[in-house]
Each structure stands twice: as structure tokens, then as C-alpha cells.
Residue, then its C-alpha position, 0 to 999 in steps of 0.5 A: x114430470x112425476x115418476x110413474x115407472x114403478x106403477x103397474x096398472x092404470x088404477x094404481x096410476x090414478x090413485x098415486x096421482x090423486x094422492x100425489x097431486x092432492x096438494x095441487x087440488x086443495x090449493x088451486x082447484x077449489x071453486x073460489x080459486x078456480x073462479x079467480x084463476x079463470x078470471x085472471x087468465x081470461x082478463x090477461x088474454x083479452x087485454x093482451x089481445x086488445x093491445x096487440x090489435x090496437x098497436x097494429x091499428x092505433x085506432x080504437x074503433x078499428x081495434x074493436x072491429x078487428x076484435x069482433x072479426x077475429x072472434x078470439x076467446x078462451x073457454x074456461x076449460x082451456x084457461x084452466x087446462x093451461x093453468x094446470x100445466x103451469x102449476x104442474x111445471x112449477x109445482x116444485x118451485x118454492x115460490x110457485x104460489x107467489x109467482x103463479x099470477x105472473x106465470x098466468x099473465x105470461x102464458x095468457x099473453x103468449x097465447x093471445x099473441x099466438x092466436x092473434x098472429x095465426x088468425x089475422x091474415x092481414x098482419x104485415x111483418x108477422x114474424x118480426x112482430x111475434x119475435x119482438x112481442x114474445x121477447x117483451x112478454x118473457x122479459x115482463x116488459x109487455x103489460x103496462x100500467x094502463x093494461x094493469x088498470x084495465x085488469x083491475x077495473x074488470x076483475x070483479x065483474x069478470x069474477x062474478x060472471x065466472x062464479x055463476x058459470x063454474x059449478x061442482x060438475x064443472x070442477x069434477x069434469x075438470x079434475x077427470x080431464x086433468x087426470x086423463x091428461x096426466x096419464x097421457x103425458x107419461 
């Protein structure tokens, strides 16, 4: 986290933060990049969630019913807020830009796992399941070739959808929320 100890007012904090994080905004929070990041997070989340449910039923029709029953999704705001936290935690890493997609995949998969286990009250052996899956995700052994194919097949359509959803006002509101979050975390 940034060192804000020498700042005396909220206004100077925000100005300092904007100046210091300008690189983050320029690199990651422009419209096309935002749409790309939301698309990736959403797809990794939904594909992971579908895989978790399919593993418990081993039946396509039952999986679809359970997905509808659980009604789990990630809003663009939550996706971007989670991505911002990933960027903030890794901004000083020399390979952060190269690793960002893997970090997003890991975070979205872990979030899908947490949401699935929390919401599916019928899941047997939830503690064991979450432990085993979390280990696979953290060791990058979870996302297989079929899941990657599914990601690639749905990327363009999902990107086009979010390209229509994300407006300049959305981006401005996001930047304000991120600054508020940063202020609260000092």
C-alpha cells in the first residue's frame, strides 16, 4: 500500500493518489481496456462456476438448472473493483502486466468457488471441495483446455456486450469509487 503518512488533508491525499496512480488509470482504466478486463473476469468467473457445478452433477441438464437456481453473477462494477485490487496489490511487480490475465483468472475462479460453496446448500463435503479446488486454482491446475476453448469462443460476443454497457459516466464513477476505496484503506 502507498505511504500517505505525510499528507495532511483529504484533498492532498486525493491529488497525491491521482498523480501516483495515473499510470494505473492510463494503462488499465481506459474504455477498451476496461471492457477487455470486465470481459475476462466475467468469462473466467462464469466458466469456473459452470465447471464447479458440472463436477458435482456430471450432467449438462442438471448443471444448467443449478446455474439458474443459484443465480450467481458478477456485476461489471464488482469485476472492475476486484481487478483494481489485483492491480493495486501487484503494481510494483515487473511482470504485472504480463501476469494480469492469470491473476484475473485466479481471482475470478476463487470468487466463483466461494460464491458456489456459499450459495449451494446441497453441496456435500463443502470444506473438502473448497480446499481441493482452491489448491488447484492456486497451482494453476484448474483451468483446462476445454475451459480455455470456451473462454476464447465467448470472448468476442461478451466483449461486444460490455462495450455497449461501459460508458464514460461508468468510467468516471468507477474512478471515484476507487479513490474512495483507496482513501478508506489507509
